[in-house]
PQR file with spaces between the fields and no chain letter, atoms N, CA, C, O and H, PARSE charges and radii, in Angstrom:
ATOM       1  N    MET     1      14.685  -46.007   -4.103 -0.4000 1.5000
ATOM       2  CA   MET     1      13.856  -44.601   -2.845 -0.0000 2.0000
ATOM       3  C    MET     1      14.603  -45.767   -1.751  0.5500 1.7000
ATOM       4  O    MET     1      15.456  -46.622   -1.989 -0.5500 1.4000
ATOM       5  N    ILE     2      14.159  -45.540   -0.943 -0.4000 1.5000
ATOM       6  CA   ILE     2      13.907  -46.429    0.313 -0.0000 2.0000
ATOM       7  C    ILE     2      13.186  -45.713    1.149  0.5500 1.7000
ATOM       8  O    ILE     2      13.364  -44.513    1.358 -0.5500 1.4000
ATOM       9  H    ILE     2      13.466  -44.845   -0.750  0.4000 1.0000
ATOM      10  N    THR     3      12.402  -46.359    1.629 -0.4000 1.5000
ATOM      11  CA   THR     3      11.696  -45.440    3.259 -0.0000 2.0000
ATOM      12  C    THR     3      11.681  -46.541    4.581  0.5500 1.7000
ATOM      13  O    THR     3      11.482  -47.754    4.638 -0.5500 1.4000
ATOM      14  H    THR     3      12.257  -47.334    1.460  0.4000 1.0000
ATOM      15  N    ALA     4      11.967  -45.584    5.525 -0.4000 1.5000
ATOM      16  CA   ALA     4      12.688  -45.935    6.825 -0.0000 2.0000
ATOM      17  C    ALA     4      11.536  -45.910    7.408  0.5500 1.7000
ATOM      18  O    ALA     4      10.666  -45.285    6.802 -0.5500 1.4000
ATOM      19  H    ALA     4      12.128  -44.598    5.479  0.4000 1.0000
ATOM      20  N    LYS     5      11.198  -46.480    8.577 -0.4000 1.5000
ATOM      21  CA   LYS     5      10.254  -45.494   10.275 -0.0000 2.0000
ATOM      22  C    LYS     5      11.000  -45.588   11.300  0.5500 1.7000
ATOM      23  O    LYS     5      11.885  -46.360   11.670 -0.5500 1.4000
ATOM      24  H    LYS     5      11.905  -46.988    9.069  0.4000 1.0000
ATOM      25  N    MET     6      10.525  -44.723   11.681 -0.4000 1.5000
ATOM      26  CA   MET     6      11.013  -44.354   13.049 -0.0000 2.0000
ATOM      27  C    MET     6      10.371  -43.647   13.873  0.5500 1.7000
ATOM      28  O    MET     6       9.585  -42.770   13.515 -0.5500 1.4000
ATOM      29  H    MET     6       9.806  -44.096   11.381  0.4000 1.0000
ATOM      30  N    ILE     7      10.678  -44.002   15.361 -0.4000 1.5000
ATOM      31  CA   ILE     7       9.343  -43.540   16.432 -0.0000 2.0000
ATOM      32  C    ILE     7      10.531  -42.374   17.526  0.5500 1.7000
ATOM      33  O    ILE     7      11.706  -42.352   17.892 -0.5500 1.4000
ATOM      34  H    ILE     7      11.316  -44.715   15.652  0.4000 1.0000
ATOM      35  N    VAL     8       9.132  -41.462   17.686 -0.4000 1.5000
ATOM      36  CA   VAL     8      10.364  -40.215   18.006 -0.0000 2.0000
ATOM      37  C    VAL     8       9.494  -39.843   19.819  0.5500 1.7000
ATOM      38  O    VAL     8       8.524  -39.183   20.192 -0.5500 1.4000
ATOM      39  H    VAL     8       8.177  -41.480   17.389  0.4000 1.0000
ATOM      40  N    GLN     9      10.199  -40.428   20.266 -0.4000 1.5000
ATOM      41  CA   GLN     9       9.131  -40.819   21.788 -0.0000 2.0000
ATOM      42  C    GLN     9       8.392  -39.284   22.148  0.5500 1.7000
ATOM      43  O    GLN     9       7.237  -39.096   22.528 -0.5500 1.4000
ATOM      44  H    GLN     9      10.987  -40.964   19.963  0.4000 1.0000
ATOM      45  N    ASN    10       9.438  -38.301   21.900 -0.4000 1.5000
ATOM      46  CA   ASN    10       8.610  -36.896   22.619 -0.0000 2.0000
ATOM      47  C    ASN    10       8.616  -36.395   21.700  0.5500 1.7000
ATOM      48  O    ASN    10       9.489  -35.547   21.518 -0.5500 1.4000
ATOM      49  H    ASN    10      10.377  -38.454   21.591  0.4000 1.0000
ATOM      50  N    MET    11       7.552  -36.697   20.567 -0.4000 1.5000
ATOM      51  CA   MET    11       6.884  -36.509   20.138 -0.0000 2.0000
ATOM      52  C    MET    11       5.857  -35.817   20.167  0.5500 1.7000
ATOM      53  O    MET    11       5.261  -36.195   19.159 -0.5500 1.4000
ATOM      54  H    MET    11       6.842  -37.386   20.715  0.4000 1.0000
ATOM      55  N    LYS    12       5.185  -34.980   20.692 -0.4000 1.5000
ATOM      56  CA   LYS    12       3.365  -34.648   21.773 -0.0000 2.0000
ATOM      57  C    LYS    12       2.755  -33.952   21.029  0.5500 1.7000
ATOM      58  O    LYS    12       1.618  -34.340   20.759 -0.5500 1.4000
ATOM      59  H    LYS    12       5.670  -34.673   21.511  0.4000 1.0000
ATOM      60  N    THR    13       3.260  -32.604   20.371 -0.4000 1.5000
ATOM      61  CA   THR    13       2.527  -31.835   20.240 -0.0000 2.0000
ATOM      62  C    THR    13       2.594  -31.520   18.008  0.5500 1.7000
ATOM      63  O    THR    13       3.353  -32.137   17.261 -0.5500 1.4000
ATOM      64  H    THR    13       4.183  -32.289   20.591  0.4000 1.0000
ATOM      65  N    GLU    14       1.718  -30.596   17.623 -0.4000 1.5000
ATOM      66  CA   GLU    14       1.495  -30.019   16.304 -0.0000 2.0000
ATOM      67  C    GLU    14       2.998  -29.364   16.281  0.5500 1.7000
ATOM      68  O    GLU    14       3.841  -29.640   15.427 -0.5500 1.4000
ATOM      69  H    GLU    14       1.101  -30.094   18.229  0.4000 1.0000
ATOM      70  N    GLN    15       3.178  -28.495   17.310 -0.4000 1.5000
ATOM      71  CA   GLN    15       4.483  -27.855   16.938 -0.0000 2.0000
ATOM      72  C    GLN    15       5.944  -28.764   16.870  0.5500 1.7000
ATOM      73  O    GLN    15       6.993  -28.490   16.288 -0.5500 1.4000
ATOM      74  H    GLN    15       2.494  -28.270   18.004  0.4000 1.0000
ATOM      75  N    ASP    16       5.529  -30.120   17.817 -0.4000 1.5000
ATOM      76  CA   ASP    16       7.163  -31.183   17.866 -0.0000 2.0000
ATOM      77  C    ASP    16       6.847  -31.798   16.331  0.5500 1.7000
ATOM      78  O    ASP    16       7.883  -32.138   15.759 -0.5500 1.4000
ATOM      79  H    ASP    16       4.676  -30.343   18.290  0.4000 1.0000
ATOM      80  N    LYS    17       5.834  -31.968   15.693 -0.4000 1.5000
ATOM      81  CA   LYS    17       5.613  -33.081   14.571 -0.0000 2.0000
ATOM      82  C    LYS    17       6.566  -32.098   12.820  0.5500 1.7000
ATOM      83  O    LYS    17       7.337  -32.464   11.932 -0.5500 1.4000
ATOM      84  H    LYS    17       4.993  -31.691   16.157  0.4000 1.0000
ATOM      85  N    GLN    18       5.572  -30.284   13.350 -0.4000 1.5000
ATOM      86  CA   GLN    18       6.291  -29.065   12.297 -0.0000 2.0000
ATOM      87  C    GLN    18       7.756  -29.203   12.646  0.5500 1.7000
ATOM      88  O    GLN    18       8.421  -29.061   11.620 -0.5500 1.4000
ATOM      89  H    GLN    18       4.945  -29.987   14.070  0.4000 1.0000
ATOM      90  N    LYS    19       8.587  -29.451   13.823 -0.4000 1.5000
ATOM      91  CA   LYS    19       9.936  -29.405   13.858 -0.0000 2.0000
ATOM      92  C    LYS    19      10.965  -30.770   13.068  0.5500 1.7000
ATOM      93  O    LYS    19      12.030  -30.917   12.469 -0.5500 1.4000
ATOM      94  H    LYS    19       8.047  -29.566   14.656  0.4000 1.0000
ATOM      95  N    VAL    20       9.840  -31.525   13.542 -0.4000 1.5000
ATOM      96  CA   VAL    20      10.296  -33.120   13.009 -0.0000 2.0000
ATOM      97  C    VAL    20      10.892  -33.227   11.480  0.5500 1.7000
ATOM      98  O    VAL    20      11.919  -33.440   10.836 -0.5500 1.4000
ATOM      99  H    VAL    20       8.974  -31.406   14.029  0.4000 1.0000
ATOM     100  N    ASP    21       9.314  -32.887   11.363 -0.4000 1.5000
ATOM     101  CA   ASP    21       9.266  -32.341    9.625 -0.0000 2.0000
ATOM     102  C    ASP    21       9.867  -31.899    9.081  0.5500 1.7000
ATOM     103  O    ASP    21      10.131  -32.268    7.937 -0.5500 1.4000
ATOM     104  H    ASP    21       8.480  -32.715   11.887  0.4000 1.0000
ATOM     105  N    ALA    22      10.748  -30.129   10.085 -0.4000 1.5000
ATOM     106  CA   ALA    22      11.287  -29.658    9.128 -0.0000 2.0000
ATOM     107  C    ALA    22      12.863  -29.828    8.990  0.5500 1.7000
ATOM     108  O    ALA    22      13.652  -29.368    8.164 -0.5500 1.4000
ATOM     109  H    ALA    22      10.534  -29.829   11.014  0.4000 1.0000
ATOM     110  N    VAL    23      13.071  -30.813   10.311 -0.4000 1.5000
ATOM     111  CA   VAL    23      14.495  -30.470   10.411 -0.0000 2.0000
ATOM     112  C    VAL    23      14.964  -32.382    8.826  0.5500 1.7000
ATOM     113  O    VAL    23      15.670  -32.805    7.910 -0.5500 1.4000
ATOM     114  H    VAL    23      12.430  -31.186   10.982  0.4000 1.0000
ATOM     115  N    LEU    24      14.105  -32.570    9.517 -0.4000 1.5000
ATOM     116  CA   LEU    24      13.922  -33.846    8.235 -0.0000 2.0000
ATOM     117  C    LEU    24      14.176  -33.524    6.504  0.5500 1.7000
ATOM     118  O    LEU    24      14.870  -34.123    5.682 -0.5500 1.4000
ATOM     119  H    LEU    24      13.532  -32.226   10.261  0.4000 1.0000
ATOM     120  N    HIS    25      13.349  -32.389    6.379 -0.4000 1.5000
ATOM     121  CA   HIS    25      13.126  -31.776    5.010 -0.0000 2.0000
ATOM     122  C    HIS    25      14.650  -31.141    4.699  0.5500 1.7000
ATOM     123  O    HIS    25      15.044  -31.101    3.534 -0.5500 1.4000
ATOM     124  H    HIS    25      12.786  -31.902    7.046  0.4000 1.0000
ATOM     125  N    ASP    26      15.421  -30.686    5.713 -0.4000 1.5000
ATOM     126  CA   ASP    26      16.616  -30.449    5.598 -0.0000 2.0000
ATOM     127  C    ASP    26      18.062  -31.505    4.928  0.5500 1.7000
ATOM     128  O    ASP    26      18.885  -31.294    4.038 -0.5500 1.4000
ATOM     129  H    ASP    26      15.101  -30.718    6.660  0.4000 1.0000
ATOM     130  N    VAL    27      17.808  -32.760    5.945 -0.4000 1.5000
ATOM     131  CA   VAL    27      18.107  -33.735    5.026 -0.0000 2.0000
ATOM     132  C    VAL    27      18.472  -33.700    4.011  0.5500 1.7000
ATOM     133  O    VAL    27      17.431  -33.661    3.355 -0.5500 1.4000
ATOM     134  H    VAL    27      17.139  -32.931    6.668  0.4000 1.0000
ATOM     135  N    TRP    28      20.018  -33.671    2.719 -0.4000 1.5000
ATOM     136  CA   TRP    28      20.105  -33.928    1.435 -0.0000 2.0000
ATOM     137  C    TRP    28      19.616  -35.716    1.331  0.5500 1.7000
ATOM     138  O    TRP    28      19.958  -36.702    1.983 -0.5500 1.4000
ATOM     139  H    TRP    28      20.863  -33.703    3.252  0.4000 1.0000
ATOM     140  N    GLY    29      18.664  -35.510    0.178 -0.4000 1.5000
ATOM     141  CA   GLY    29      18.523  -36.774   -0.132 -0.0000 2.0000
ATOM     142  C    GLY    29      16.811  -36.825    0.319  0.5500 1.7000
ATOM     143  O    GLY    29      16.285  -37.752   -0.296 -0.5500 1.4000
ATOM     144  H    GLY    29      18.386  -34.709   -0.352  0.4000 1.0000
ATOM     145  N    VAL    30      16.186  -36.368    0.878 -0.4000 1.5000
ATOM     146  CA   VAL    30      14.578  -36.498    1.869 -0.0000 2.0000
ATOM     147  C    VAL    30      13.902  -36.789    0.350  0.5500 1.7000
ATOM     148  O    VAL    30      14.444  -36.470   -0.708 -0.5500 1.4000
ATOM     149  H    VAL    30      16.613  -35.615    1.378  0.4000 1.0000
ATOM     150  N    ARG    31      13.161  -37.174    0.422 -0.4000 1.5000
ATOM     151  CA   ARG    31      11.441  -37.065   -1.194 -0.0000 2.0000
ATOM     152  C    ARG    31      10.795  -36.808    0.055  0.5500 1.7000
ATOM     153  O    ARG    31      10.658  -35.591    0.175 -0.5500 1.4000
ATOM     154  H    ARG    31      12.721  -37.433    1.281  0.4000 1.0000
ATOM     155  N    GLN    32      10.461  -37.268    0.778 -0.4000 1.5000
ATOM     156  CA   GLN    32       8.863  -37.391    1.147 -0.0000 2.0000
ATOM     157  C    GLN    32       8.664  -38.017    3.333  0.5500 1.7000
ATOM     158  O    GLN    32       8.923  -39.145    3.751 -0.5500 1.4000
ATOM     159  H    GLN    32      10.572  -38.257    0.681  0.4000 1.0000
ATOM     160  N    VAL    33       8.179  -36.865    4.155 -0.4000 1.5000
ATOM     161  CA   VAL    33       7.913  -37.148    5.314 -0.0000 2.0000
ATOM     162  C    VAL    33       6.560  -37.168    5.393  0.5500 1.7000
ATOM     163  O    VAL    33       5.721  -36.576    4.715 -0.5500 1.4000
ATOM     164  H    VAL    33       7.968  -35.949    3.816  0.4000 1.0000
ATOM     165  N    GLU    34       6.401  -38.236    6.685 -0.4000 1.5000
ATOM     166  CA   GLU    34       5.097  -37.963    7.150 -0.0000 2.0000
ATOM     167  C    GLU    34       5.273  -38.442    8.719  0.5500 1.7000
ATOM     168  O    GLU    34       6.151  -39.248    9.030 -0.5500 1.4000
ATOM     169  H    GLU    34       7.083  -38.716    7.236  0.4000 1.0000
ATOM     170  N    ALA    35       4.554  -37.993    9.477 -0.4000 1.5000
ATOM     171  CA   ALA    35       4.662  -37.909   10.469 -0.0000 2.0000
ATOM     172  C    ALA    35       2.923  -38.107   11.807  0.5500 1.7000
ATOM     173  O    ALA    35       2.182  -37.238   12.266 -0.5500 1.4000
ATOM     174  H    ALA    35       3.841  -37.338    9.225  0.4000 1.0000
ATOM     175  N    ASP    36       2.924  -39.296   11.944 -0.4000 1.5000
ATOM     176  CA   ASP    36       1.792  -39.244   13.147 -0.0000 2.0000
ATOM     177  C    ASP    36       1.739  -38.848   14.705  0.5500 1.7000
ATOM     178  O    ASP    36       2.496  -39.468   15.452 -0.5500 1.4000
ATOM     179  H    ASP    36       3.525  -40.003   11.571  0.4000 1.0000
ATOM     180  N    LEU    37       1.197  -38.211   15.055 -0.4000 1.5000
ATOM     181  CA   LEU    37       1.431  -38.082   16.665 -0.0000 2.0000
ATOM     182  C    LEU    37       0.424  -38.952   17.056  0.5500 1.7000
ATOM     183  O    LEU    37       0.128  -38.667   18.217 -0.5500 1.4000
ATOM     184  H    LEU    37       0.582  -37.708   14.448  0.4000 1.0000
ATOM     185  N    THR    38      -0.042  -39.598   16.769 -0.4000 1.5000
ATOM     186  CA   THR    38      -0.830  -40.529   17.780 -0.0000 2.0000
ATOM     187  C    THR    38       0.296  -41.649   18.306  0.5500 1.7000
ATOM     188  O    THR    38       0.608  -41.942   19.460 -0.5500 1.4000
ATOM     189  H    THR    38       0.199  -39.830   15.826  0.4000 1.0000
ATOM     190  N    THR    39       0.899  -42.279   16.749 -0.4000 1.5000
ATOM     191  CA   THR    39       2.165  -43.592   17.598 -0.0000 2.0000
ATOM     192  C    THR    39       3.268  -42.777   17.204  0.5500 1.7000
ATOM     193  O    THR    39       4.247  -43.377   16.762 -0.5500 1.4000
ATOM     194  H    THR    39       0.646  -42.041   15.811  0.4000 1.0000
ATOM     195  N    LYS    40       3.315  -41.432   17.279 -0.4000 1.5000
ATOM     196  CA   LYS    40       4.661  -41.438   17.152 -0.0000 2.0000
ATOM     197  C    LYS    40       5.773  -41.773   15.765  0.5500 1.7000
ATOM     198  O    LYS    40       6.960  -41.484   15.915 -0.5500 1.4000
ATOM     199  H    LYS    40       2.519  -40.944   17.638  0.4000 1.0000
ATOM     200  N    GLU    41       5.387  -42.273   14.688 -0.4000 1.5000
ATOM     201  CA   GLU    41       5.793  -42.738   13.934 -0.0000 2.0000
ATOM     202  C    GLU    41       6.174  -42.148   12.957  0.5500 1.7000
ATOM     203  O    GLU    41       5.325  -41.896   12.102 -0.5500 1.4000
ATOM     204  H    GLU    41       4.423  -42.507   14.566  0.4000 1.0000
ATOM     205  N    VAL    42       7.216  -41.829   12.793 -0.4000 1.5000
ATOM     206  CA   VAL    42       7.693  -41.045   10.710 -0.0000 2.0000
ATOM     207  C    VAL    42       8.506  -41.751   10.166  0.5500 1.7000
ATOM     208  O    VAL    42       9.519  -42.343   10.537 -0.5500 1.4000
ATOM     209  H    VAL    42       7.905  -42.033   13.488  0.4000 1.0000
ATOM     210  N    LEU    43       7.452  -41.534    8.329 -0.4000 1.5000
ATOM     211  CA   LEU    43       8.457  -42.695    7.859 -0.0000 2.0000
ATOM     212  C    LEU    43       8.570  -41.093    7.248  0.5500 1.7000
ATOM     213  O    LEU    43       7.841  -40.114    7.091 -0.5500 1.4000
ATOM     214  H    LEU    43       6.629  -41.053    8.027  0.4000 1.0000
ATOM     215  N    ILE    44      10.284  -41.595    6.965 -0.4000 1.5000
ATOM     216  CA   ILE    44      11.142  -41.059    5.620 -0.0000 2.0000
ATOM     217  C    ILE    44      11.204  -42.100    4.183  0.5500 1.7000
ATOM     218  O    ILE    44      11.273  -43.329    4.199 -0.5500 1.4000
ATOM     219  H    ILE    44      10.877  -42.391    7.093  0.4000 1.0000
ATOM     220  N    SER    45      11.162  -41.282    3.072 -0.4000 1.5000
ATOM     221  CA   SER    45      11.835  -41.555    1.798 -0.0000 2.0000
ATOM     222  C    SER    45      12.657  -41.063    1.600  0.5500 1.7000
ATOM     223  O    SER    45      12.765  -39.847    1.754 -0.5500 1.4000
ATOM     224  H    SER    45      11.107  -40.284    3.059  0.4000 1.0000
ATOM     225  N    TYR    46      13.920  -42.123    1.011 -0.4000 1.5000
ATOM     226  CA   TYR    46      14.932  -40.916    1.058 -0.0000 2.0000
ATOM     227  C    TYR    46      16.057  -41.384   -0.472  0.5500 1.7000
ATOM     228  O    TYR    46      15.664  -42.445   -0.958 -0.5500 1.4000
ATOM     229  H    TYR    46      13.832  -43.112    0.886  0.4000 1.0000
ATOM     230  N    ASN    47      16.666  -41.090   -0.843 -0.4000 1.5000
ATOM     231  CA   ASN    47      17.167  -41.538   -2.100 -0.0000 2.0000
ATOM     232  C    ASN    47      18.480  -42.258   -1.091  0.5500 1.7000
ATOM     233  O    ASN    47      19.150  -41.462   -0.434 -0.5500 1.4000
ATOM     234  H    ASN    47      16.985  -40.228   -0.448  0.4000 1.0000
ATOM     235  N    GLU    48      18.747  -43.463   -1.014 -0.4000 1.5000
ATOM     236  CA   GLU    48      19.752  -44.233   -0.688 -0.0000 2.0000
ATOM     237  C    GLU    48      21.366  -43.513   -1.008  0.5500 1.7000
ATOM     238  O    GLU    48      22.400  -43.685   -0.363 -0.5500 1.4000
ATOM     239  H    GLU    48      18.203  -44.110   -1.548  0.4000 1.0000
ATOM     240  N    ASN    49      21.196  -42.875   -1.934 -0.4000 1.5000
ATOM     241  CA   ASN    49      22.844  -42.963   -2.488 -0.0000 2.0000
ATOM     242  C    ASN    49      23.310  -41.283   -2.219  0.5500 1.7000
ATOM     243  O    ASN    49      24.406  -40.756   -2.408 -0.5500 1.4000
ATOM     244  H    ASN    49      20.356  -42.735   -2.458  0.4000 1.0000
ATOM     245  N    ALA    50      21.894  -40.628   -1.653 -0.4000 1.5000
ATOM     246  CA   ALA    50      22.484  -39.348   -0.419 -0.0000 2.0000
ATOM     247  C    ALA    50      22.398  -39.117    0.027  0.5500 1.7000
ATOM     248  O    ALA    50      22.748  -37.943    0.147 -0.5500 1.4000
ATOM     249  H    ALA    50      21.003  -41.056   -1.499  0.4000 1.0000
ATOM     250  N    ALA    51      21.653  -39.928    1.308 -0.4000 1.5000
ATOM     251  CA   ALA    51      21.733  -39.231    2.383 -0.0000 2.0000
ATOM     252  C    ALA    51      21.391  -41.343    3.193  0.5500 1.7000
ATOM     253  O    ALA    51      21.077  -42.363    2.580 -0.5500 1.4000
ATOM     254  H    ALA    51      21.369  -40.882    1.210  0.4000 1.0000
ATOM     255  N    SER    52      21.561  -41.203    4.134 -0.4000 1.5000
ATOM     256  CA   SER    52      21.660  -43.073    5.004 -0.0000 2.0000
ATOM     257  C    SER    52      20.315  -42.379    6.317  0.5500 1.7000
ATOM     258  O    SER    52      20.084  -41.268    6.793 -0.5500 1.4000
ATOM     259  H    SER    52      21.816  -40.374    4.632  0.4000 1.0000
ATOM     260  N    LEU    53      19.837  -43.486    6.440 -0.4000 1.5000
ATOM     261  CA   LEU    53      19.057  -43.364    7.961 -0.0000 2.0000
ATOM     262  C    LEU    53      19.775  -43.458    8.986  0.5500 1.7000
ATOM     263  O    LEU    53      19.299  -44.143    9.892 -0.5500 1.4000
ATOM     264  H    LEU    53      20.024  -44.389    6.053  0.4000 1.0000
ATOM     265  N    HIS    54      21.303  -42.749    9.241 -0.4000 1.5000
ATOM     266  CA   HIS    54      21.862  -41.910   10.308 -0.0000 2.0000
ATOM     267  C    HIS    54      21.771  -41.074   10.170  0.5500 1.7000
ATOM     268  O    HIS    54      21.060  -40.642   11.078 -0.5500 1.4000
ATOM     269  H    HIS    54      21.689  -42.193    8.505  0.4000 1.0000
ATOM     270  N    ASP    55      22.232  -39.784    9.067 -0.4000 1.5000
ATOM     271  CA   ASP    55      21.715  -38.991    8.995 -0.0000 2.0000
ATOM     272  C    ASP    55      20.357  -38.340    9.417  0.5500 1.7000
ATOM     273  O    ASP    55      20.294  -37.243    9.973 -0.5500 1.4000
ATOM     274  H    ASP    55      22.809  -40.135    8.329  0.4000 1.0000
ATOM     275  N    PHE    56      18.934  -39.359    9.005 -0.4000 1.5000
ATOM     276  CA   PHE    56      18.232  -38.327    9.989 -0.0000 2.0000
ATOM     277  C    PHE    56      17.860  -38.729   11.265  0.5500 1.7000
ATOM     278  O    PHE    56      17.056  -38.110   11.963 -0.5500 1.4000
ATOM     279  H    PHE    56      18.985  -40.250    8.554  0.4000 1.0000
ATOM     280  N    GLU    57      18.416  -39.727   11.576 -0.4000 1.5000
ATOM     281  CA   GLU    57      18.377  -40.094   12.797 -0.0000 2.0000
ATOM     282  C    GLU    57      19.608  -38.695   13.700  0.5500 1.7000
ATOM     283  O    GLU    57      19.437  -38.016   14.713 -0.5500 1.4000
ATOM     284  H    GLU    57      19.069  -40.229   11.010  0.4000 1.0000
ATOM     285  N    GLN    58      20.497  -38.764   12.944 -0.4000 1.5000
ATOM     286  CA   GLN    58      20.925  -37.659   13.876 -0.0000 2.0000
ATOM     287  C    GLN    58      20.776  -36.134   13.856  0.5500 1.7000
ATOM     288  O    GLN    58      21.183  -35.296   14.660 -0.5500 1.4000
ATOM     289  H    GLN    58      20.636  -39.315   12.121  0.4000 1.0000
ATOM     290  N    ALA    59      20.034  -35.994   12.641 -0.4000 1.5000
ATOM     291  CA   ALA    59      19.096  -34.681   12.725 -0.0000 2.0000
ATOM     292  C    ALA    59      17.824  -34.427   13.472  0.5500 1.7000
ATOM     293  O    ALA    59      17.720  -33.401   14.143 -0.5500 1.4000
ATOM     294  H    ALA    59      19.703  -36.675   11.988  0.4000 1.0000
ATOM     295  N    ILE    60      16.843  -35.303   13.399 -0.4000 1.5000
ATOM     296  CA   ILE    60      16.380  -35.396   14.977 -0.0000 2.0000
ATOM     297  C    ILE    60      16.813  -35.156   16.533  0.5500 1.7000
ATOM     298  O    ILE    60      16.433  -34.179   17.179 -0.5500 1.4000
ATOM     299  H    ILE    60      16.927  -36.137   12.854  0.4000 1.0000
ATOM     300  N    ILE    61      17.619  -36.131   17.020 -0.4000 1.5000
ATOM     301  CA   ILE    61      18.619  -36.810   17.979 -0.0000 2.0000
ATOM     302  C    ILE    61      19.489  -34.958   17.952  0.5500 1.7000
ATOM     303  O    ILE    61      19.496  -34.600   19.130 -0.5500 1.4000
ATOM     304  H    ILE    61      17.928  -36.924   16.495  0.4000 1.0000
ATOM     305  N    ASP    62      20.142  -33.823   17.050 -0.4000 1.5000
ATOM     306  CA   ASP    62      21.045  -33.137   17.277 -0.0000 2.0000
ATOM     307  C    ASP    62      19.449  -31.765   17.451  0.5500 1.7000
ATOM     308  O    ASP    62      19.864  -30.703   17.916 -0.5500 1.4000
ATOM     309  H    ASP    62      20.136  -34.114   16.093  0.4000 1.0000
ATOM     310  N    CYS    63      17.452  -31.750   17.058 -0.4000 1.5000
ATOM     311  CA   CYS    63      17.403  -31.405   17.832 -0.0000 2.0000
ATOM     312  C    CYS    63      16.326  -31.330   18.408  0.5500 1.7000
ATOM     313  O    CYS    63      15.281  -30.691   18.287 -0.5500 1.4000
ATOM     314  H    CYS    63      17.115  -32.613   16.681  0.4000 1.0000
ATOM     315  N    GLY    64      16.838  -32.264   19.211 -0.4000 1.5000
ATOM     316  CA   GLY    64      16.401  -32.388   21.144 -0.0000 2.0000
ATOM     317  C    GLY    64      15.389  -33.514   20.984  0.5500 1.7000
ATOM     318  O    GLY    64      14.537  -33.686   21.856 -0.5500 1.4000
ATOM     319  H    GLY    64      17.687  -32.784   19.309  0.4000 1.0000
ATOM     320  N    TYR    65      15.440  -34.178   20.057 -0.4000 1.5000
ATOM     321  CA   TYR    65      13.629  -35.304   20.433 -0.0000 2.0000
ATOM     322  C    TYR    65      15.015  -37.034   20.519  0.5500 1.7000
ATOM     323  O    TYR    65      16.007  -37.491   19.952 -0.5500 1.4000
ATOM     324  H    TYR    65      16.132  -34.038   19.348  0.4000 1.0000
ATOM     325  N    GLN    66      14.478  -37.191   21.152 -0.4000 1.5000
ATOM     326  CA   GLN    66      14.102  -38.833   21.714 -0.0000 2.0000
ATOM     327  C    GLN    66      14.293  -39.878   20.575  0.5500 1.7000
ATOM     328  O    GLN    66      13.705  -39.327   19.645 -0.5500 1.4000
ATOM     329  H    GLN    66      13.672  -36.819   21.612  0.4000 1.0000
ATOM     330  N    LEU    67      14.602  -40.646   20.266 -0.4000 1.5000
ATOM     331  CA   LEU    67      14.080  -42.044   19.094 -0.0000 2.0000
ATOM     332  C    LEU    67      14.080  -42.996   20.005  0.5500 1.7000
ATOM     333  O    LEU    67      14.888  -43.008   20.933 -0.5500 1.4000
ATOM     334  H    LEU    67      15.080  -41.093   21.022  0.4000 1.0000
ATOM     335  N    ALA    68      13.147  -43.913   19.824 -0.4000 1.5000
ATOM     336  CA   ALA    68      12.928  -45.273   20.407 -0.0000 2.0000
ATOM     337  C    ALA    68      13.918  -45.839   19.770  0.5500 1.7000
ATOM     338  O    ALA    68      14.736  -45.359   18.986 -0.5500 1.4000
ATOM     339  H    ALA    68      12.491  -43.904   19.069  0.4000 1.0000
ATOM     340  N    PRO    69      13.703  -47.452   20.379 -0.5600 1.5000
ATOM     341  CA   PRO    69      15.651  -48.230   19.567  0.2800 2.0000
ATOM     342  C    PRO    69      14.920  -49.211   18.328  0.5500 1.7000
ATOM     343  O    PRO    69      13.851  -49.714   18.674 -0.5500 1.4000
ATOM     344  N    GLN    70      15.071  -49.313   17.878 -0.4000 1.5000
ATOM     345  CA   GLN    70      15.007  -50.140   16.323 -0.0000 2.0000
ATOM     346  C    GLN    70      15.064  -51.253   16.733  0.5500 1.7000
ATOM     347  O    GLN    70      16.123  -51.653   17.216 -0.5500 1.4000
ATOM     348  H    GLN    70      15.939  -48.904   17.597  0.4000 1.0000
ATOM     349  N    ALA    71      13.970  -52.061   16.663 -0.4000 1.5000
ATOM     350  CA   ALA    71      14.533  -53.347   16.261 -0.0000 2.0000
ATOM     351  C    ALA    71      15.167  -54.492   15.618  0.5500 1.7000
ATOM     352  O    ALA    71      14.711  -54.700   14.493 -0.5500 1.4000
ATOM     353  H    ALA    71      13.110  -51.736   16.270  0.4000 1.0000
ATOM     354  N    GLU    72      16.020  -55.243   15.966 -0.4000 1.5000
ATOM     355  CA   GLU    72      16.897  -55.767   14.778 -0.0000 2.0000
ATOM     356  C    GLU    72      15.716  -56.765   14.323  0.5500 1.7000
ATOM     357  O    GLU    72      15.868  -57.497   13.345 -0.5500 1.4000
ATOM     358  H    GLU    72      16.391  -55.074   16.879  0.4000 1.0000
């Protein structure tokens, strides 16, 4: 299991948080999602054999949210 962190720049309301949570839970392989409105951070725990970080990034983008660039 892997845990990844993403910053969802335009997640501002409780409704946004719930929408992001729901769309991430729809991705196969997800185990846990924790979103924080104050920091805009989303922590995702998932099975790396069933999903990739790209799958979660694309799900967030597809529902209309923007991700902060990841530091390499």
